[in-house]
C-alpha positions as CSV (number, residue, x, y, z in Angstrom):
1,M,-21.0,132.4,-24.8
2,I,-24.6,132.6,-23.6
3,R,-27.2,135.0,-24.9
4,I,-30.1,135.9,-22.7
5,L,-33.2,137.8,-23.5
6,L,-35.2,139.1,-20.5
7,A,-38.6,140.5,-21.3
8,G,-41.7,141.8,-19.6
9,Q,-43.7,144.8,-18.8
10,G,-42.2,148.1,-17.7
11,G,-42.1,148.2,-13.9
12,Q,-41.5,144.5,-13.5
13,G,-37.7,144.9,-13.0
14,V,-36.6,143.4,-16.3
15,L,-33.9,145.9,-16.9
16,S,-32.7,145.8,-13.3
17,A,-32.4,142.0,-13.5
18,G,-30.4,142.3,-16.7
19,R,-28.2,144.9,-15.2
20,F,-27.6,142.7,-12.1
21,L,-26.7,139.8,-14.3
22,A,-24.3,142.0,-16.5
23,E,-22.6,143.5,-13.5
24,S,-22.1,140.1,-11.9
25,G,-20.4,138.9,-15.1
26,L,-18.2,142.0,-15.0
27,H,-17.3,141.4,-11.4
28,E,-16.2,137.9,-12.3
29,G,-13.9,139.2,-15.1
30,K,-16.1,138.0,-18.0
31,E,-16.9,139.8,-21.2
32,V,-20.4,141.3,-21.0
33,S,-22.9,143.1,-23.2
34,Y,-26.1,144.7,-21.9
35,L,-28.6,146.1,-24.4
36,P,-31.9,147.5,-22.9
37,A,-35.0,148.2,-25.0
38,Y,-38.2,149.7,-23.8
39,G,-41.2,151.7,-25.0
40,P,-41.9,155.4,-24.3
41,E,-44.1,154.5,-21.3
42,M,-42.4,154.3,-17.9
43,R,-44.7,151.6,-16.5
44,G,-47.0,149.3,-18.3
45,G,-45.1,149.5,-21.7
46,T,-42.9,146.8,-23.0
47,A,-39.4,146.3,-21.7
48,N,-36.7,143.8,-22.6
49,C,-32.9,143.6,-22.5
50,A,-30.3,141.4,-24.0
51,V,-27.4,140.2,-21.9
52,I,-24.5,138.3,-23.4
53,I,-21.9,136.8,-21.1
54,S,-18.7,135.3,-22.5
55,E,-15.2,134.3,-21.7
56,E,-14.1,135.7,-25.0
57,E,-14.7,139.1,-26.8
58,I,-18.3,139.7,-27.8
59,A,-18.6,140.8,-31.5
60,S,-22.2,142.1,-31.4
61,P,-24.6,143.1,-28.6
62,L,-27.6,141.9,-30.6
63,C,-29.5,138.9,-29.4
64,T,-31.9,137.9,-32.2
65,V,-31.7,134.2,-31.3
66,P,-31.3,133.9,-27.6
67,D,-30.0,130.8,-25.8
68,V,-32.3,131.7,-22.9
69,L,-35.6,133.6,-22.7
70,V,-36.8,134.9,-19.4
71,A,-40.4,136.1,-19.7
72,L,-42.1,137.9,-16.9
73,N,-45.5,138.2,-18.5
74,S,-47.6,136.3,-21.1
75,P,-47.3,138.8,-24.0
76,S,-43.5,138.6,-23.7
77,F,-43.5,134.9,-23.5
78,H,-45.7,134.5,-26.6
79,K,-43.7,137.2,-28.5
80,F,-40.2,135.8,-27.9
81,A,-40.6,132.0,-27.3
82,S,-40.3,131.2,-31.0
83,R,-36.9,133.0,-31.2
84,V,-35.1,130.8,-28.7
85,K,-32.6,128.6,-30.3
86,S,-33.2,124.9,-30.5
87,G,-31.9,123.2,-27.3
88,G,-32.4,126.5,-25.4
89,I,-34.1,127.4,-22.2
90,I,-37.3,129.4,-21.5
91,I,-38.1,130.6,-18.0
92,V,-41.6,131.9,-17.7
93,N,-43.5,133.6,-14.9
94,G,-46.2,130.9,-14.3
95,S,-48.0,133.1,-11.9
96,I,-49.3,135.3,-14.7
97,S,-48.6,133.3,-17.9
98,D,-49.3,130.0,-19.4
99,S,-46.1,128.0,-20.3
100,Y,-47.1,126.4,-23.6
101,A,-44.4,127.3,-26.1
102,G,-45.7,125.1,-28.9
103,R,-42.2,123.6,-29.2
104,D,-40.6,120.4,-28.0
105,D,-37.0,121.5,-28.8
106,V,-36.6,123.8,-25.8
107,S,-36.7,123.3,-22.1
108,V,-39.5,125.3,-20.5
109,Y,-39.4,126.2,-16.8
110,D,-42.7,127.4,-15.4
111,I,-41.7,129.3,-12.2
112,P,-44.5,131.0,-10.1
113,A,-42.4,134.1,-9.7
114,N,-45.1,136.4,-8.4
115,D,-46.2,133.9,-5.8
116,L,-42.6,133.2,-4.7
117,A,-41.9,136.9,-4.5
118,I,-44.9,137.4,-2.2
119,E,-43.6,134.5,-0.1
120,A,-40.2,136.4,0.0
121,G,-42.0,139.5,1.3
122,D,-42.4,141.8,-1.8
123,V,-44.2,141.0,-5.1
124,R,-41.9,143.5,-6.8
125,A,-39.0,140.9,-6.3
126,A,-40.5,138.6,-9.0
127,N,-37.6,139.6,-11.2
128,M,-35.2,138.3,-8.6
129,V,-37.0,134.9,-8.5
130,V,-36.5,134.4,-12.2
131,L,-33.0,135.6,-11.9
132,G,-32.3,133.0,-9.3
133,A,-33.9,130.3,-11.6
134,L,-31.7,131.6,-14.5
135,V,-28.5,131.4,-12.4
136,A,-29.4,127.9,-11.2
137,L,-30.1,126.6,-14.6
138,T,-27.1,128.2,-16.5
139,H,-24.4,128.7,-13.9
140,M,-23.3,131.7,-16.0
141,V,-22.4,133.7,-12.9
142,E,-21.9,132.8,-9.3
143,E,-24.7,133.2,-6.9
144,H,-22.6,135.4,-4.6
145,S,-21.9,137.8,-7.4
146,I,-25.7,138.5,-7.7
147,I,-26.0,138.8,-3.9
148,N,-23.1,141.3,-3.9
149,C,-24.7,143.4,-6.6
150,L,-28.0,143.4,-4.7
151,R,-26.1,144.5,-1.6
152,E,-24.5,147.4,-3.5
153,K,-27.8,148.5,-5.1
154,F,-29.8,148.4,-1.8
155,V,-27.2,149.8,0.6
156,G,-29.0,151.4,3.5
157,K,-32.2,149.6,2.5
158,Q,-31.8,146.4,4.5
159,N,-35.5,145.3,4.2
160,V,-35.4,145.7,0.4
161,F,-32.1,143.8,0.2
162,A,-33.4,141.0,2.4
163,S,-36.7,140.4,0.4
164,N,-34.8,140.5,-2.9
165,E,-32.2,138.0,-1.6
166,R,-34.9,135.7,-0.3
167,A,-36.7,135.9,-3.7
168,F,-33.4,135.1,-5.5
169,R,-32.9,132.1,-3.3
170,L,-36.5,130.9,-3.8
171,G,-35.9,131.0,-7.5
172,I,-32.8,128.8,-7.1
173,A,-34.8,126.4,-5.0
174,A,-37.8,126.3,-7.5
175,V,-35.4,125.0,-10.2
176,A,-34.0,122.4,-7.8
177,Q,-37.5,121.1,-7.2
178,K,-38.3,120.7,-10.9
């Protein structure tokens, strides 16, 4: 079982990334829990979601001590970094946040998600960059499962699909280079 907390600002695609992850787990026949949380603001407010993927039944959707934190902005990184379990992983968007967690018992991956998303063709795909990094680090779902979910989501929007797929693959490559 792996517990992931994805956090950021509304409009950064945190909930979408979590949903792609959860749907990919479902497509692979795994047990999945997806629990979104967001403020009353549409964009600019806080947003996070907990995703749990397991081979066995999941007793609770709560994720108070995540195995992995994916933080798309600095406030989310600093708010949730202390909650990650010892031995866990933190993926932080280094384009807009520092990566100092103040801990030496977790692995921190500083991924320049915004910069890589721009390279992929759309800064809005930063969520796909960190999702690629997450899949590369945890192998919790198969890469092709995420690509299939993207294809389903962006049917009829080939340019949007293409930039999101490129961003996802750049996230995978960023981890390989570290």
